[in-house]
N, C-alpha and C positions, 0 to 999 in steps of 0.2 A: 131366208131369215131377214127379210127386209123390214125397215122401220126400227124405231127405238122401243125396246121392251121396258116395261115398268118393273121396278123391283118386286112388286107384288107377285110376279110370275115365278120368282125364285123358288126352287125346291132345296131343302137342306137334308143332306144325308149324313146321319150320325152313325159312325162305325166304332163299335167297341172291340178292342183287340187285345190279345194276351200272348200271341205267339206268331211265328212265321211272318217275318217282315217282308219277304218277297211276295208272299201271297197278299198281304195287306196292300202293299204298293201296287200290285197288279190290279186289285179291285179298284183302287183310287184311279188308276189310269183308264179303266173302263168307263168311269163316271165323269170324266173330264167334259165340261160343257159350260158355255157362258151363263146358262141359266141354272146351274147346279152349284151349290156351296157344300163343301165336304169338310166335316169335323171328325176328328179321330180322338178317341179316349183310350189311353193306354193303361192297362191294369198296372198299378205302381209296383207290384211285386214281380212283374215280368222282366225279362232281360232285353227287351227291345229298346234301342237308343232312339229317343225322340228326334235327334238331329238327322237321322237316316230315314224318317218317314217322308213319303213323297212330298215335294215342295208345294204342291197345289192344296194340301190338306191343311186345315187350321187345327192346332192341338188344343185339347181341353187342358186348362191350366191346373185345375184342382183335381188331382189324381189321388186314388185311394187304393188300398188292398181289397181286392174283390174275392169273395168266397162263395162257392156254389151253395145255393139254398138259403143264403143269409141276406139280411137287409142291405148289406154292402152292394149287392147288385142293383137294388133300387137307388141307393144313395149316389152311386156312380152315374146313373141315368139322370137323376135330379141335378147333379152338378153340371152334367153336360147341357141339360135344357136351360138351366139358369143362365150359363155363359151364352148360348145361342140367342136366347130372348134378349139379353143385354146388348149384344153385338150386332145383330141383324134387325134392322127396323121394320122390315116387312118381308113376309114369305108366305107361301101356301101351306106347305106341310113339313114336319120333320119326319123323315123315313128312318126308323131305327133298325139297323142291321148289324150283323156281326162281320168280322173279317172272313168268316167262313161261308158268307153268302156270295151269290153271283147273279148279276142281272141277266134276264132272259130276253128283254126287249132292247132294241137300240135306243139311244137317248132321245131320238126324235119321236119314236113310237111311245116311249115311257112318258114324255111330256104330253102327247095326245091323250093317252089313257088317263093321266092324272087330271088333265083339264076337264074331262067328262065327270071326274069324281071329286071336283073342287069342293062341293058342298056336303061331302060324306067324310066320316071318320073311319078309317080302315083299320079296325082292330077286331081281333077274334075274341068273342065274348060268349060265356054260358053262365047262367045263374048257378050258384052253388047250392047243392041239396041232394036229395035222394029221389026226387021225383023224375017223371019222364023228361028227357032233354036237359036235365040238370047234371052238374059235374059233382060227384060225391067225394069231394076233398075238404069237407067242412072241418075235419080234424086239424087241418093246417093252421086254422086261426082259433079254434075252440079251446086249444090247450097251449101251454107255454113251450116254446122251443128255444134252444140256446145254440148259438153258432159254435162250430167245432173248435175254433181257435181260442175260445175262452178258457180260463183256468179250470183244471179238473174239478176242483171243489164247486165251482159255479155250475158246471155241467151237471154234476150229481145232484145239486140242489134243484135245478130245473127239472131234471128227470123225476126226482122224488115228488115234486109238486104236480107234475103231469099225472103220475100214478095216482096220487091222492085225489085229484079232480076226477079222474075216471072212476075211482072206486066210489066216490061220493055222489057222482051224477052231476057235478058242477061243470059248466061250459062258459066260455067267454062269448061275448057278443060284440059286434062292431060298435064303436062310438056313434052317438047321434042317431041311432037307429038305421044306419045305412044297410042297404041290402047288398050282400056279398056277391061278387061276380069273379070269374076267372077266365083265363085264356092264354094264348101264346104271348111270350115275352116280347115278340117283335111286332111292330105296328107302324102306322103312319097317321099322325094326328096334326090337325090344323093349329096354327098359332094361337087362335082364340081359345081352343080347347086346352092347349098346353098351359097357357097363362092362367086358366081357370084351375087346373090341377095344381100348379105351383102355389096359387093363392089359397086354395083349400088347405094345403099342408102347412103353409106359413101362418094361417089364421087359426088353425086347429092343431096345435102341437100334439094332442092326444092321439091323433091318427099315426104320426110317426112312432110314438111310443108303443102303440098297439102293435103295428106291423113289424116293429123291431124284434118282437119275440114270437114271430110266426114262421112257418116253414115255407120256403119258396115264395116270398111275398112278391117277386117280380112277376109272378103269374096271377096276382090278385090286385095289387095297388092300383094300377092304371085302369083296369077293367072296372073295378069298384067305383073309383072316383068319377070316371067318365059316365058310367051308367047311372050315377046318382047326381048328375049335373044337368045344366040346360042344353048340353050337347048330346044327350042320350038319343034324341030323335034322329040325329044325323048318323048314328052308328050303323054301318053296313053289315057288321058281323062277319067280315071276311078281311084278311090282311094281305091277300094276294102273295103269299109265300108258299112255295111247294116244298113240303117236308115229308119224308117217308119214315114211318115208325116201325121198328121191328116188331114181329108178331109175338116175341117173348114178353112184351110188356116192360122193356127196359127203359130207364129214365132218359136215355139220350137217343136222338134220332139216328137213323142209318147214315153212314158216309156214302155219298152218291158216287156211282161208278159209271162207266160208259154204258153198261147194260141198261141203265135207267134212262137213257137219253130220250127214247120215244115217249115215255111217260111224262118226263119233264117238259118236253116240247108241246105236248098235248094239254098241259095242266091249265093254261090260261093265266098262269101266275106271272108276277113281275120279277120275282126273285126266287132262287132255289137255295136250299141249304140241307146238309152241310157238305162243304167242299173241303177236301184235304189235298194238299199239294202233291202227295205221293199217290194215295189211293185213287184220287180223281184225275190223275195226270192225263189219261187218255180221253176223259170227258170234257175237260176244259176247252180244248181246241174246237170241239164240236159246238160248244155253247157260244164261243166267240163267232163261229161261222153262222150260227143260228141268228145272232144279233145282226150280222152283216146282211143275211137274207131278208130279215124283217126291215132293214134300212132300205134295201132296194125295192121291196114291195111298197113301202110308204111313198117312195119317189115316183113310182109308176101308177099307183092308185091313191085314192084319198080316203080319210077316215080311219078310225081305230080298227076296223075289220082288216084293213090292209096290214096292220101291225100284228094283230093277234091271230088272224086266221092263217 
């Protein structure tokens, strides 16, 4: 690690957390590195004490109550990104992960892999629609949705409006003729791309008003804005996260267990999720050992193949 590194080589890891302080702090510990900055956003309604978060992590100041499927998930991310851009003068990417993620590469190998992807945006994207290779979730934005914590009267009004629109064939369209895209909530985006996204929302308040009444906007907002921006040609279409979905079509991915280790190790991903401190108790030590093996390989061989192979 000889020579002075410029601040531009910094990688920012943004962790959103709502439970299990020990698991959160263990994740921060895995990512400790001179070239990594770690930010943590705690859901305001959770019982995690900010003072007990790992000392190496920087806390997001503007916390809000986050609710599944609501715009609050997006707003919390925007609050995090605004603080990061304001505080960090230069960096490569923000890597958005949850406290239930776990890194699969050593920090040295992670830096090697990210250096090769410096000019790419690592975000999972699919155009929304009913065609081949499209994601058929248009209903999430074509009709009005109301978050569950609103007053019962407001929720009934939204529900009535949705039924009326369906009956009459009326559908909403994105402002400014934007083409809708969707994908995973977890991504790695460059500073320039993030600044563009924040600027688009700041200069076009209609976008926030529109997405505020959609379902699961966290799986649409960033994909749509990035793919309708000057950074679209940089999108790789892959976020380097290993996730296993149940065959039942459930809304949440499987909790990873020790039996999943071989599939995880062969995935070529940089992170896996979801990890649970109890269910994944036997898996985590094997993941830690995997990172150590990749560190040893990187020291005896050169190049990203030594890290991922």
